[in-house]
C-alpha positions as CSV (number, residue, x, y, z in Angstrom):
1,M,31.1,52.1,29.6
2,T,31.1,49.2,27.1
3,E,28.7,46.4,27.8
4,T,30.2,42.9,27.3
5,N,28.2,39.9,26.2
6,P,28.4,36.8,28.5
7,A,30.5,34.0,27.1
8,P,28.5,31.3,25.4
9,D,28.0,28.2,27.5
10,T,30.2,25.7,25.7
11,A,29.9,22.9,28.3
12,A,28.9,19.7,26.5
13,K,25.4,18.6,27.4
14,P,25.0,14.9,28.1
15,D,23.4,12.9,25.3
16,K,20.0,11.5,26.1
17,V,19.9,7.8,26.5
18,N,18.3,6.1,23.5
19,W,16.2,3.6,25.5
20,L,14.8,2.0,22.3
21,A,18.4,1.2,21.1
22,E,19.3,-0.1,24.6
23,I,16.3,-2.4,24.7
24,R,17.0,-3.6,21.2
25,S,20.6,-4.4,22.1
26,L,19.5,-6.3,25.2
27,G,16.9,-8.2,23.2
28,L,19.4,-9.2,20.6
29,M,21.8,-10.4,23.3
30,L,19.1,-12.5,24.9
31,L,18.2,-14.0,21.6
32,A,21.8,-14.9,21.0
33,V,22.0,-16.6,24.4
34,L,18.8,-18.5,23.7
35,A,20.0,-19.6,20.3
36,F,23.3,-20.9,21.7
37,H,21.4,-22.5,24.6
38,S,19.0,-24.2,22.2
39,F,21.2,-25.2,19.2
40,V,24.8,-25.5,20.5
41,A,25.1,-26.4,24.2
42,K,23.5,-25.8,27.6
43,P,24.4,-26.5,31.2
44,F,22.7,-29.2,33.1
45,Y,22.4,-30.1,36.9
46,I,22.1,-33.6,38.2
47,P,19.3,-33.8,40.8
48,S,19.0,-37.5,41.4
49,I,20.9,-40.7,41.9
50,S,19.7,-42.6,38.8
51,M,23.0,-42.2,36.9
52,M,25.4,-43.1,39.8
53,P,28.3,-43.9,39.9
54,N,29.1,-42.0,36.7
55,L,27.0,-38.9,37.6
56,L,26.5,-37.8,41.2
57,V,23.9,-35.4,42.6
58,G,25.4,-32.0,42.5
59,D,27.4,-32.5,39.3
60,R,27.1,-29.8,36.7
61,L,27.7,-30.7,33.1
62,V,27.5,-29.5,29.5
63,V,24.9,-31.0,27.1
64,S,25.5,-30.5,23.3
65,K,22.3,-29.9,21.4
66,F,23.3,-30.8,17.8
67,P,24.5,-34.4,17.7
68,Y,21.1,-35.9,16.9
69,G,19.6,-32.8,15.0
70,F,16.9,-30.6,16.4
71,N,13.3,-31.0,17.6
72,W,10.9,-29.3,19.9
73,S,12.8,-30.5,23.0
74,S,16.0,-28.9,21.7
75,V,14.7,-25.4,22.4
76,S,15.6,-24.4,25.9
77,F,13.0,-23.8,28.6
78,H,10.6,-25.8,26.5
79,L,9.3,-22.7,24.7
80,L,7.9,-24.7,21.8
81,P,4.8,-27.1,22.1
82,R,5.5,-30.8,21.8
83,G,5.8,-32.1,18.3
84,T,7.0,-35.0,16.3
85,W,9.1,-33.0,13.8
86,R,12.9,-33.4,13.6
87,L,15.5,-31.4,11.6
88,F,18.8,-33.0,10.6
89,G,17.8,-36.0,12.7
90,G,20.3,-38.5,13.8
91,T,20.2,-41.6,16.1
92,P,22.1,-41.9,19.4
93,D,24.8,-44.6,19.6
94,Y,25.0,-47.3,22.2
95,G,26.3,-46.0,25.4
96,D,25.5,-42.3,24.8
97,I,24.1,-40.4,27.8
98,V,21.2,-38.3,26.6
99,I,18.7,-35.8,27.8
100,V,15.0,-36.8,27.4
101,V,11.7,-35.2,28.2
102,P,9.2,-37.9,29.3
103,A,5.8,-37.9,27.6
104,N,3.9,-37.0,30.8
105,R,6.4,-34.5,32.3
106,E,8.1,-31.2,31.5
107,E,11.5,-31.6,33.1
108,D,14.5,-33.0,31.5
109,L,15.8,-36.4,32.6
110,I,19.2,-38.0,31.9
111,K,19.7,-41.7,30.9
112,R,21.9,-43.9,28.8
113,V,21.1,-45.5,25.5
114,V,21.2,-49.3,25.7
115,A,19.2,-50.3,22.7
116,R,18.6,-48.7,19.3
117,P,15.8,-48.8,16.7
118,G,15.1,-52.4,15.6
119,D,16.9,-54.0,18.5
120,R,15.2,-56.7,20.6
121,I,15.8,-56.1,24.3
122,A,14.8,-58.0,27.5
123,V,16.1,-57.9,31.1
124,K,16.7,-61.1,33.1
125,D,17.9,-61.0,36.7
126,G,19.3,-57.5,36.0
127,I,21.2,-58.6,32.9
128,I,20.4,-56.9,29.6
129,I,19.6,-59.4,26.8
130,L,20.1,-57.6,23.5
131,N,19.1,-59.3,20.3
132,G,19.1,-62.7,22.1
133,K,22.5,-62.3,23.7
134,P,23.4,-61.2,27.2
135,V,25.3,-57.9,27.3
136,P,28.7,-58.8,28.8
137,R,28.9,-57.7,32.5
138,A,32.2,-58.1,34.4
139,V,32.6,-57.7,38.1
140,E,34.6,-54.5,39.0
141,P,36.0,-53.4,42.4
142,S,33.3,-51.7,44.5
143,V,32.9,-48.0,43.7
144,Q,33.5,-45.5,46.5
145,L,30.9,-42.8,46.6
146,P,31.3,-39.9,49.0
147,E,29.0,-39.4,51.9
148,D,27.4,-36.0,51.4
149,P,24.6,-35.7,54.0
150,E,23.6,-32.2,52.9
151,L,22.4,-33.5,49.5
152,T,18.8,-34.7,49.5
153,C,16.5,-36.1,46.8
154,D,13.1,-37.8,46.8
155,G,12.4,-36.1,50.1
156,G,15.4,-37.7,52.0
157,S,19.0,-38.4,51.8
158,C,20.2,-39.5,48.4
159,Y,22.2,-42.3,50.0
160,T,19.4,-43.8,52.2
161,Y,19.4,-47.0,50.0
162,F,23.1,-47.6,50.6
163,Q,23.4,-47.6,54.4
164,N,24.6,-51.2,54.5
165,Y,27.6,-50.2,52.4
166,R,28.7,-47.2,54.5
167,V,32.3,-47.5,55.7
168,R,34.9,-45.3,57.3
169,L,38.3,-45.3,55.6
170,P,41.5,-45.3,57.6
171,S,41.8,-41.6,56.7
172,G,38.5,-40.9,58.6
173,R,36.6,-40.2,55.4
174,V,33.2,-41.8,55.2
175,V,32.2,-43.4,51.9
176,Y,29.7,-45.9,50.5
177,E,31.4,-49.0,48.9
178,I,28.8,-50.4,46.4
179,P,29.1,-53.4,44.2
180,A,29.9,-52.4,40.6
181,Y,30.0,-54.0,37.2
182,R,31.3,-53.1,33.7
183,E,28.9,-53.5,30.9
184,T,30.0,-53.5,27.2
185,L,27.5,-52.9,24.4
186,P,27.8,-54.2,20.9
187,N,29.7,-51.2,19.6
188,G,32.4,-51.6,22.3
189,A,30.9,-48.8,24.5
190,S,31.9,-49.7,28.0
191,F,30.8,-48.2,31.3
192,I,30.3,-48.9,35.0
193,V,26.9,-49.7,36.5
194,I,25.8,-50.4,40.1
195,D,23.3,-53.2,40.9
196,H,23.1,-54.1,44.5
197,M,19.6,-55.6,45.1
198,Q,16.8,-57.6,43.6
199,Q,13.8,-55.6,42.5
200,S,10.9,-55.6,40.0
201,L,12.8,-53.8,37.2
202,D,15.4,-56.6,37.1
203,N,13.2,-58.6,34.8
204,M,11.4,-57.5,31.7
205,D,9.9,-59.5,28.8
206,E,11.5,-59.0,25.4
207,I,10.3,-56.2,23.3
208,T,11.4,-54.7,19.9
209,V,12.5,-51.1,19.9
210,P,10.4,-49.3,17.2
211,E,11.9,-47.3,14.4
212,G,12.6,-43.8,15.5
213,H,13.0,-44.8,19.2
214,V,15.7,-45.8,21.7
215,F,15.6,-47.7,24.9
216,L,17.1,-45.9,27.9
217,M,18.3,-47.0,31.3
218,G,20.0,-45.4,34.3
219,D,23.5,-46.6,35.4
220,N,22.1,-47.0,39.0
221,R,20.0,-50.0,37.9
222,D,18.1,-50.4,41.1
223,H,17.1,-46.8,41.5
224,S,16.3,-45.5,38.1
225,A,12.8,-45.0,36.6
226,D,13.7,-45.4,33.0
227,S,12.4,-47.3,29.9
228,R,11.7,-50.4,32.0
229,A,9.1,-48.5,34.1
230,E,5.7,-47.3,33.2
231,L,4.8,-43.6,33.0
232,W,2.6,-43.9,36.0
233,E,5.6,-45.1,37.9
234,N,7.5,-42.0,36.8
235,G,9.4,-44.0,34.3
236,L,9.7,-43.5,30.5
237,G,7.0,-46.0,29.5
238,G,9.1,-48.1,27.2
239,P,11.3,-47.0,24.3
240,V,11.3,-43.2,23.8
241,P,10.9,-41.4,20.5
242,L,13.9,-39.5,19.2
243,Y,11.9,-36.3,19.0
244,D,11.8,-36.2,22.8
245,I,15.6,-36.4,23.1
246,G,17.2,-32.9,23.4
247,G,20.9,-33.5,23.4
248,R,24.0,-35.5,24.5
249,A,25.9,-35.2,27.8
250,E,29.5,-34.3,27.0
251,F,31.5,-33.5,30.2
252,T,31.2,-32.3,33.7
253,T,32.3,-28.7,34.5
254,F,32.2,-28.8,38.4
255,S,30.4,-30.4,41.2
256,L,29.2,-29.3,44.7
257,N,28.6,-31.5,47.6
258,G,25.5,-29.7,48.9
259,S,27.2,-27.8,51.8
260,E,27.2,-24.5,49.8
261,T,25.0,-21.6,50.7
262,W,23.9,-18.5,48.8
263,N,27.2,-17.0,49.8
264,P,29.7,-17.5,46.9
265,L,32.5,-17.8,49.4
266,S,31.1,-21.1,50.6
267,W,31.2,-22.6,47.1
268,W,35.0,-23.2,47.2
269,G,34.7,-25.5,50.3
270,A,31.8,-27.4,48.7
271,L,33.7,-28.2,45.5
272,R,34.4,-31.8,44.6
273,G,37.7,-31.2,42.9
274,D,38.1,-34.6,41.4
275,R,34.8,-34.4,39.4
276,A,35.6,-31.4,37.2
277,W,36.2,-31.8,33.5
278,R,35.3,-35.4,33.3
279,S,34.3,-36.8,29.9
280,L,30.9,-38.4,29.8
281,R,31.5,-40.4,26.6
282,P,31.8,-44.2,27.2
283,V,35.1,-45.9,26.9
284,H,35.3,-48.0,23.8
285,V,37.0,-51.4,23.9
286,P,37.9,-53.5,20.8
287,Q,35.1,-55.9,19.7
288,G,35.4,-59.4,21.1
289,K,37.4,-58.2,24.1
């Protein structure tokens, strides 16, 4: 009787996972994301009312990182220590909406450039006086801002200040109709601001913006702690150095009204459809108009 040898096991054995290679690939991917986030563009969320009516709480937008060069604040998540260095530095133009990190805080704020290096700026009764001349301000129709009671900021409703302007439209929709003005800066940059009350920041003695600095204000002039306010008031403490500016706001991507939950299915109902893909660059009008 002939003894037969068993057939060799030809089944392929699974390859062992090369964990070192997997970790290396994951690390490279994270570095690529961080590099894009730091040097090209990043998302940004609006948490406060300081830039109303042009930016609402709940808006999501894209900030480009390269228009003014790079500095410590360009790097996402503030991974670098504060410094005064700049690489390929540029200066924001009048009307640009920029991201700034205040000297005494770590979070990014968003404001608009209203004065550049060397400019003289004062504020009188809410009117910007730039290099001795009032910035033109024209009355516009009242802006209609949606009532979104789910949104809160500063410990309460974001619209607490505007209760006197609350109206119900014939359609049943509730909005806030707030007085609005169109300002036009020397380069023709034109944008809407709201200014509905008298308050301490409506008047500021003239100062000169130092070289390497810009003066920033919020579009919601009565509810913005900006270059008019001291650091201890949660303001910017005057003109801000360009090395604390981390990018320029470009456009909105989408906006949620605060009614969303952790469930993604709720996000669709919370979308503000009319706020997606809006340019955040100011309109430019011909000089002298």
